[in-house]
N, C-alpha and C positions, 0 to 999 in steps of 0.2 A: 562320540568322537569326530566320527564320518559327518553326523548330519551338524554335527558345532559346527565343526569345520567347511560343510557346506553353506552354512547357513551365513557364517562368517563371509564367503569369498562372493558369493550375493550381496551383502552389503558392503562388501568394499565395490565389488561394481556398477553397485547402484551409486554407491557416492561418486563414482569417478565419474559414473555420466550427470551424475548431476554438477560436477565440477567442470567437466569440458561443456555440458552446458552454458555452466555460467560464466565461463569464459571466451565462448565465442561470440557475444555483446562486444567487449573488451578490444577483440585483437581487428575487429569492423572499425572501432573506433578510433585503435593506431594506425590501421591503414589510412583513417579518412583525416587525419590530424597532419600525416606526412605529404599527404595531399596539397593541402591548405599551406604546410610549410615550405614544398618547394615553390608551389602558388605564386605563396609571396616574394620569397626568395629569390625567384627569376622573374619577378614583375620591378623587383627592386633593385637588381644587378641593370636588369634591359631599360629602369627610367634612371639610372647613374650613367648608363652608357649613353643616354638618349641625351641625358643634359652636358657631359661631359663633348659626345659629338656637334650636339646646340653650340655651345659656348664656343667651341673651336671655329667656328662658321661663324660666329658670333664677330669674333677675334678677326680670322681671315676676312670677311667680308668688311668690317669695320679699319681694318688698315687700309686695304682695298681703295676704298669710298674715298679715305684718309687723305691719302696720296694724290688721288685723280682729283679730288677737289677744296682742298685742302684753302685752297686761296680764298673760297666764299666763307669762311671761317670770320671775315671781315664783316659784311653789310652787304643786307637783301635789296631787293628792287623796290622804289617806293610807290603805293597806290597811290589813285589819281579821283578826284574829286571833280564834276560833273554840275552844271548846272542844268538847269530846265530847257535849256536850249543847245546842250551837247555840248559848251566853251568850257574850256578848263578852269578852274579857278582856288583849286590847290592841290597843293601834293603832301603826303602824309609824312614823307622820308626823304631827307636830302643826306646825301655821306659827309657831304661839306661842312653842314649846318650844325651849330651850339655842341661840336664836340672837341673834347678835350681827352686825353690818353694820358693816365697815370699807372706810376711805375708801382708795383709791389709796397717797395718802400717807402711811398709815401700814404697808403693808405695805414690808419692807424687802428689797431689791435680792435676796439669797439665797434667800429665799422664792418671789421670781418668778424665777430663775435653775435651780433644783430642780424646778418641775411644768415649765417649759417645756424643759429638757432631759428629761426623763422623757416625758412626755403629745404633748409637738407640738414636737420639736426645728426647723422650718420656721415656727415661730409669726407670725414676726416679716415672713418672708418672699412667704407667702402672700396671698390676697383670700377666703380663707375657704375653701377646698380646697383639698387637698394630692395634687395627680393623681399626684405618686411614690407615694403612700403609698398612692390608691387602686390605683393599677395594682398594686400589690403584693397588695393585698388581693381582687383581680379573678381574678386566679391563685392565688391559694390557694382562693377560695371555686370554682374551678374544677376544679382537682386534689381538692378531697373532695365536689364534687357537690353542697354546699348553702351556706349563708352565715354563713362561719364567722370571718371576719377582718373589725374593725372597719373599719380604714385613718379614723378619724374624727379629726380634728384639734380644739383646744380649742373653736374657736369651731362646730364640729357638736354639739360634749358639752355645749354651752350650750342651744344649739337642739334637740336632741334632748327636753330639758325640755318644750318647749312642747306636742311629740304623744308623748304617752307608751307609746305602740302597744309594745310589746316586741318582735315580730316582727322578722327579719333582713328585707326584703323590698325590692324596688328602690322599691317606690310612698314605702315610711315611707326610703329613703336619701336619694331624689330629695326630698321633702319638706323634708330636715331641709338636702342639701344648700341649699335655696332660700332658707332661715331663713338659712340660716351667710352666705351671701355678702349678703345683706341687711343683715344686721347689720354685716358690715363694711361695706358703703357708709353707713351711717347712723351706724358707733360707730369710734371709736379704738379700737387697740390695749388702749391702758392700760384704757377702758371694760369690754370684753370681759372682761380678764384679772379685772379688780376683779368684776365680776358672775358671774364663774364659780370664782373661790376663796369667793365670799360664797353661793355656792350648794355647794359639794361638800359630800356627807355623811364623816364620818369614824367611824361606828360608834358606840354607847352614847348615843344620841340627840343628835351633835351636828351641829350641822350650822354652817360657816360656817369660815372661818381664825381667824378673832379668838377664839370658842367654842373653836373645840380647841387653839391656842394655852394658853389659860388652865388647858385642863383635863388638859389632857396633860401640860403643862410647869409650871403655877402662874406663869405669866410673858404679859409684856404682849407684843402681836402683834409689836412693832418691837425687842421685845429677842432675838428667837428666834436661836438660834446653829444653824453650818451641818446640825450634826447631828441637830438636831431641826428643823430647815426641809427637810432631808432625810428624815426619819421622818415627815413628814405628807404629803410628796408620793409617800411610796411607797402612800399608801393609798386612792386613788381607784377601784383595780380590784377589790380585795375590802378595805372599812373594818373588817369584823370578822376575818378571816384574815389581814389586816396589821399593826391598830393592835397598840400596844403593851404594854399591859393585860392583851386578848383571847388574846394569842398570842405573848410576848415575843422566842420563838425565831425565829419565821415574820418580825416586824417588823425584827428584827436582819440578817437577811439578804438581804432588800429592800431596809433603810437601804443594804445596800454596795453592788447593783445600783444603785441612784440617784447615790450619790458617784461610781462607774464613769461613768456618763455624765454627771454632771459634767465630771468630770476628761477624757472623750474628746472633749468639746465646750468645754475651755479654759475655762471656768465657776471652776474653781478650778486648782490646783495640786495635784502628789501628798504633798507630805506634809499638805496640808489634808486630803485625802481618809482619808489613812491614820490619822489623828489624831481624825474623825470617825467612822470607821468602827470607834475603839478604843470608844466611849465605852460603858457599860451604862446602862441604861433604869433610873433609880427611879421609881415613881409619887409624887407628894405624895398629900396626906392628905386633902388635901379635897374628893376627886372623888366621894363619898356625896352630896353636895348638887346632884348631877347628873339622878339618876334613882334615885326610889322608887318603880315602876312594880314589880307584882307579877309573878310566875312567868318574873321576868327569863332567868332559865339555860335554860328551856325555849321561850321565844320565842325567844331565841338558837338554841336549834338547831335550832327548824322555819325561822329563815331559809336556815341556811347549807341544809338540806335542800331548801329550795327552790328557790335558785338553782342547786342540784345536778339535781335533777328537771327545772327550768324551761326553764337557758338563761337565764334572766333575768341581770341583774347587780342588787348588790344595791339601787340606787337605783333602778330601773327597778320594782323588789317593794314598795321601802317607797313610793313614790309613786305607784305606777301605779291605786289605787283597786282593789285586788284582794281577793277573800274566800276568807281563808283556813281549813280546816275541819279541825283536827287531832284527836289523840285521847288529849288531854289530859283526868284527871276531877281535878275539883276537890279535891272529899273527898283524895283519895290526896296530890295537892298538897299543899294545905292543910296535913294533919296532916305531914309531912316538911318544911315549912317550920317550922313549929310548934316542932319537936324540934331543927332544924338551930340555929334562934334561941336554944335555950334551955341557958346555959354550963354547964348541970349536967353534961351529954349527953359535955361534954368536959373533958378532963384542963385544966389549970392552966396556965398555959407560966410562963417564967420573965424574959419578956420582952414585949416590942408582938408577935411572931411567933405567931396562934394556934395551938393544935393544932388540925388543918384535917380536914374528913371528907367524904363524896359517897355518895348513892346514887341507884341506878334501882330503877325499878319494869318491871317488862313482863310482858302475859299473853300467857304463851305460847300461849295457842290458836289466837290468830293475827297476835303479832307485835306489839303495838301498845303504844307506851312511856303508859305511863299518868302519871307523875310523874314529877322526875330532881330532882338538887340539883347545885349546880356546889361548893361549899363553903359555910362559914357565912357569907361575906363579898361572896359573889359579884356584889352591885350592884358592891360596891366595885372587887373586883378584875378580874373577869372572864375568868376562870382558869379553866376549865370542865374539874375534877376528874373527871366519870364518864369523860372522853375519853383521862386521860392516865393511861399506865401505869406501874404499881408491881408489886413483888415481890408475888407470891399466897400464899406458905408454902403450908401444910400444905393449904389451900381445893383445890389443884392436884390432890392426891392421887388423887381422882375420877376426875381425867380425864386421869392418866396415869399409875395404877399399877392401881387396884382397875376402873377402868370397864373398860381392854384385858383385864387378865385376866378378868373376867367376859366379857368376847365371843367367847374362845377356846374359850370349852366347857371347858373345864377344871378349872373353879374354880365355887365358890358361897357364898353367904354364908357357909356352917356350915364349908367347908374347912376342915380345918386345915393350916397354914404350917407346916411343919416349919424352922423358922430354927434351922441348924447353923452360921452363924459372925457375927460382928461387925464383920467387916471387909471389904471387895474392893477388894484388890490393898494401894492406898495412902489408900485413903477409906474411914474408923470411921466412920459415924455415930453421933453422938452419942443415945440411949435407955436410958432407966433400966431397961427391963425387960428388959434383953439378950435374947443367944440362945436363947427360949424356943418352944416351938409354942402357939401362940397360933389362934384361926379368925381369920377375914377379919372377922368381922363386930364382936368384938371388940378388934381389931388399929385399924382405923377409929374405932372409938366411942373410943378411946385416943386415936386419932392416935399412934399408935406411928411412927415413924420407921423404926426398924431393920428392922418389918415390911414397911413402902412401899421402901426399898430393896432387900430381899430380896426383894419381890414382882417390883419392876418386873425386876431382874437374871435373876429365874429367866422373865419374858415375850418380854424384848429389846427392847434404845432403837426396832429401825429399827418392830416392830409397835407399840409404845405411843403412838411419835410417830402410827403410820398415823391410830389411833383417835382422837388430842389433837388431828389437824388437820384431822379430818372435824367436830370440835365450834369448828371456829375458831382453836384456840388449839396449834397444833405448837409446834415445837422448833426453834432457829435449829440451824445446821451446830453452832456454837460452843458450845452447849447440850447437847450430846450426852453425856452422865456420868448417873450414880447421883444424882447431887446432885440433877439435876429431879426427882427422885420425890420431894423435900421442897420445892417450890415455890423451890427456890435457882438460879433464873436470873437471865441477864446485863440482862435489860431488863424482864420480866414484862407483865403484860395490863392495862387500863384496866377502870375497873368494867361499863364497859357490853360489854366482851368475856366477861368471865366470866360477868355476867346472859346472855348470849346463849348458852352454851354452858352453861347449870345447864339453861337455858331446853328446848334441847334434849332433855335426859334428862325434862324435866319432861313433856315433851309427846311420851311414848314411844319418843323414839329420834328424830322425823321434824323434820325444820329448820321455823328460825324468823327470822323475818325482821323485827329492829325496827326501828319506822318513828314518826314522829310526826304526818306528812298524809295525810289524807285524800282530801279533795280540793281544788283552789284553783278558784276561778268569776270571769271577767273583769270589767273596770271595768262597773259601772251595767249587766249583764248575766249571764243565768242560762248561758252557755253555760262546760262544765269545758274550764279548760286545759289540767288535770292532774286523773287520776283514780289514786289508788293500786291496781294489780293486782297482786296473791298471785304470786309464784314459784311452778312447780309444784312440791309437795310431794316430799320425796323421803325416802327410809328410810334414816336415818345410821348408826344403829345396831342392834344388834336390841331389839326392845323388852322380850323378856327379861331384858337388859342393863339397858336402863331401869328396868324393876320391880324388879328387886337393888338395884340403885343407889338409887333411894326405901326401901328395906325397909331398907336396909345405916344408910343416912342417918336415916329417921325414929326409929334408935334413937340418932345421936348428939346430937340434940336431947334425945330422950324422959331419956337417964339417961348422957347423954357429954360431949363436950367444950361442946358447943352449946346447953344447960340453959337461957342467958339466951334464948334466944329463942323461948321458948314462946309458943304462944298460944291459944286459946279452937276454935284446929282445927288439925287434923294438919298440921306441918312439918316438910318433910325437909330437912336444909344441912349443911355444912363448916367450920368455923371454920379460922382460917390467922393465921399469925404470922410476923411474918419478924427474927431476929433485927439487931443493929445493925451491926456488921461491920465499926465503924469501929475502925482502928488503932491498937494501943496503949493501948485505952479499954478499962477490966476489967469495966464496966457489967451488967447482964442486962436492960437496957432496952430496944426494940423498936422496927424501924423501922418495922415497917406491921402494923396488925391488921386481920383481914377476917371477916365472916360474909357467905356467899354460900348462897340458900336458897330454898324455895318451899314452897308449898302446890300445894292440887289448882288454885286459879283464878292466883294471878301466881307470877312468878316475882320477887326483888329480889338486890340487890348493896350488902351496904356496906363501904368506906374507911375508915378511923381513919390520922392520921400527920401528919408535917409537910412541908411542901414543900420546904423546903430542909433535911438532916437532916445533922445535927453531934453535938457531944458534949453541948451543952445543949440540943438539940431530940430530946428523944426522948420515948416512950411510956412510960410506967413499968407502967400494966396491959396485959393481954392480948387478949384478943380477945372476952372476956366485953362490952366494952364497945360495938363491933359489934356482937355477938348482941342487946344490949339495946335498938340501936337501929333495928333491924329488927323488935323486937317493939311496942314503943312506935308506931313508926309504921304497921306495917302491920296492925294490932290494928284501930284506928277506919279506915283504908284502907278496907279489905275490909267494916267495918261492912254496909255496905248490899247487898252483894255474897251472894248465897244459897250455904251450904256444901254444900262438898261435899268427897268420902275420895279416897284412893289406891285404886285398884283392888288388893286383895289377890291374892299369884302365890303359888302352890306350889311347894316349893324341891324341885326332883326331882334327885336322886342323880347327881351325874357320872359317866357309862361311861367308863372310861377304856381309854387305846387297846389292841388287843390286838395282840400280836408277830404280824410278817404270814413266814408263813417262804418263805423264795425256795425255786429247782429243788434240787432233790435228786439228785446223777449219783452216777455211781461209775467205779473202773478196776481192773482185774483183775491181779497179779501171779501170774504162772503156772508163774515159775521156786519164787517161797518159798510160794506156792498162796496168797494174802492176796486180799483184798479189802478195797479203801479208797474210802469213803464221803467225797462233801465238799457242802457245801450252805450258803445265805447264808440272811441273817435282816434286817428292817426293822423296827429297833425302838431304841427310847436308852437303854431300862432295861437293865439284868441278867436275863440269864436264864440257864436250866440247860437244853440238851437231851439229850430222852427218844426211846433210839433203838428200835426196835421191828425183830423178824423173824420171820418163815414162812419154813416148810421145805418144799420139796414141792408149790408152789403150792396148798398145803393151804388156804389165808387164815385158819390161824390163826396171829396175830398176839401175839406175847408180847414183855414187856422183855426187851433184851438186854443193853442198857448207857446210859450217859450223858456229857455232855460241861458242860463248867463254861466259858466264853469261849472254846472252840476249834470251830471249823464244819469238824472235819473227825472220824473213826473207823475205824481198822483193825479186820478183823473177819481172825483166822486161824482160827481153828474151819470154815471149812468144809470138803468133801469131795468129793472129784470124779463127775461122775456127780449130782451133785445138783442142784436149783433152790432159790435163795435166793429173799426180798420185804424190803425193808426201807421204810420208812418213818421219820419223827422228828418229832416236838412239841416246839416251847420253852416255857418256863415262866417266868413271873414268879414266884417263890415269895413275895418280899414284899409283894404286889398280889394273891395266888393270882389271876391273870389267865395260859390258857395261849391258843398260837397253834389256827389248825386245820392238821390233819395235812397236810406236805408231800404232795408228790406220789411213788407209791408207785414203786418200779424192783425189773425183777425179774432174776436173774443166773442163767445155768445155768453153770454147775460143768463144764470138760471132762473128757472119763474119763483117768486119767492112773493108772500104777501109785506105788502107797506104798510107801515102808519101813515099816512097820506094827513096832513093838516086841514082842520076845515075852515081855517081862514086862512082864504085865500091872499096871495100877494100880490105887490101892488108892482107895475113895471117900472114905477116913476118914483118908487117909494126909497124911503135913505134907510141908515141902519134902527132909526126910530121907528120905523113902519116895522118891524119885525115882535110880534107876541111872541108871549110865554109860550113855552111849551112847543113853539115853530123844532122840528127837529132838524136844520139846516139853516143855524145862524148864519151870518155874516164872518168871513176868515179872508178874505182880502184875498183868499186864490181861487177854489172856486166854487161856483154856487151850483145848487140846484136844477135839474131842467127837465119840467112837466112831461107828463105821457106825450108821444106826440098826437095833435088835433084828427078827429076824425072828419073833420070839414070834407068837401069831396074838391082834391088837388084841381089847381088849374093845370094848363096846359103843359104836360112832360116832358121832359127830353130827355136824353140819352142820359147814363149814368157818368161821372166825370171821375176818372182816377187818379193816383198821385202825379202833383202838378212836375214839370220838367226842373234840372238844378240852372237852369238858367233862366227864368219868367222873363216874359216881356214886358213891355210898360203896362201902366194901368188902360191905357187909352185902347189896347189890345187885345183879342181872345188866347189864352192859353193855351199851350199843345200838353197834352197829358201823356202818360209814360205807356197809357197804349194806343195815343195818338187822337183821341176825341180831345173837343173844344168844349171850354163850358167859361161862365163871365165874368168879371172879375170882383174881387170883392172891392167896397169903398166903405169909407167912415171914419171915424178919429179913433186911434187907436195908439197911439204914441210912439214906443219902440216898434209897435210893430208896424205902421204905415211908415218908419224908416227901412223897416226890412224888406215892406213890400215898394216900395219907393227905388227904392237900390238894385233889388232884388226881382222883381216883379209881384204879383198877385197871385194869388192861389183862388178860384170859386166857384160854387153850387152850380148846379144844372137849372136853377130858379130863379138864382139873379138876386139869390137872400142878401141882404145886407149886414154888416157888422157892426153894432150901433149901443150906445151905452155908456154910462157915466165911467167906468173908468176901463173899458175896453171893447164893449159891444155883443152883440147876438150873433147867434150860431146861426143859418137857415138851412133847415133839410130840405129832401125834396117834396116835402108836402107842404112848406111854404109856410111851415110854424115857425116863430120867433122864440128863443131862448134869451130871456135877459135875466140883468142880475148889477149885484156891485162890484164881483172878485174881480171876472175880464176884463 
């Protein structure tokens, strides 16, 4: 009993011990959970308290700032643009210009819906700050490690106009948030939205929704339709880019985005969305009354460049009080504007659509854009044709055909193009000259189509495209065809791109970086927020290629198709014309005409044509009108610029590539006592191979035979116990070029018994003289050679190794590869004599002659003659 009790007590104690041990970890875990709970709890409390304190601080600070600076909600300070001489040429913002204030009652609901859906979908729900958008912006900023995402509400955008600092810093964002909250506390949503819509910049000097409705649609604000409201709502992010006048395609695409947002947020139906998307914009005729400023196209280009370089929005840039210093040459721009305003420089249209044009001038030495014209009526339309792509026509020939040919080193301006055909597969370019030989210079001067296509075919599209790509005007995959030699491209290039490509040529083949801004300084400060830094200069094409192109294109202007571009200083350039390409239209009118050229100082590109090409809107004249515009603008534009000249270049003859002999090898057929020689050659042209042989290690090499197109030769004239050496030379007879000799091979023929015929051979015999049983019947290739004579040799001379690849005339001794000399071969050798006369003779040391019926004898160092019918 006691024993049982004892064991039971012991068992219980053991159970309790195990139970306690098992409970210890749970106690520890429970304690750890409390720590985490309290840590999280106090962190949340601290965060809430911090948020409340921070939000209170934002409210207090915002109220204070709004009280102090509320009057600044009106407008900012204009940024000013200066020309290259520091003279003011434009103000980007004027508080009294092109502005009408709209009341909330005048704004249709469709306009309010379009802007809210696009700019701030939770506008009616938040109190100035959209924390969801802010959170998204913070995440993107962290990922990018910089402030890249705005996350601003409409209220914040309105507040931002009070403090115009453009840097995306936390301080500025906090200030912006403070004022936004204060605005929400003091103003209704209607008031905020009305003030916002009245402040927005819509491009072209237009501020406010009311003025925008009238300018872009010639309608009252309250009458705006859905597609029009969506068009205006698309613009705040980038007014110049997304307004329908400056860029109708981008505006059309952005409008579709706005309509999609409105549909997704259930402001409109799908049917309404599709209908509004389909409307095509047509600008009203009264637009010119809104802007009479000078240099409008140049200023708009400057604004876009400044936005790209600084990261400022257009609104921030325009009303931020910045000083923008540009590259504009006022004299050049005035000369250009004067000529583009003169209707006599353009063809007369059959209706109200004007024949158009554009022009750009670049200083190719530093890349500064000196002047540009976006079109005859740029103030009215804002369509900058300097940046719009058109077919370049023959102005593309120097970039895709002649330039690559010169770059290859195989052509110079005087090289004759032996044009041997008029069709290339199914492509037969039109050309009045036809297939005739012509120099490269003359071909470019006349702008011959067939010559350019033939040259491109010779060079190859890949090499040509590599060259053009370096100049920024490479081919698309769909343009890899010979028609590209004539500028028949799918999309083409803009005047800016063509001027840049020609600028590289004018700059000795070095890079050119076109730009309009030198520096930008901050508001009321001399601190530069941007300063142009030229990229590292690279040599894109050979200086000789650039010099040759300049030389050739000077002739184009002096006496070729570009004569109308002549001015009082040297000019190089090329015209370009593209045919209309309209199906079923039989006229000879043109779609585009060009002149792209340069002086030693500046490069310019001129394009003329219609914006919308059809059978009624084509040019009747050719490229001479573009060349004339070049001259009329460039002469006064350069009047104050010191004259320079192109550096002359001495044309050096092109050294043709020589054939390169590969390894010479041999095999010996003991049964037939025959040596077979084999070799290879690296050369694209047609060659004749001349084989030389020496006997008994004499080094006295003589002409042995030749082949045309074959890389092998059999020698059946070897004798047992003798040694023979061979080498081969390749000759291009048409171009009078010879290769270096191949390697020399030496062959020892093993001793063996020969069945020598008893009937002797007659050196002067014919085929009939061969008797039955003669082991060497005639085969018109090689005849056997008897053993060397045992007679005492005449006076001996030193052995003669292989001849050089450029032997001298037949009247002079030749120098062998080892520096020795020997006499020349003479005789009637047919093709061999032609080879010897054009490329030099190879001779033995005893003056042995080659003679015979079909080829001649081979003389060795012992004076023995080998004769027969075969050679």
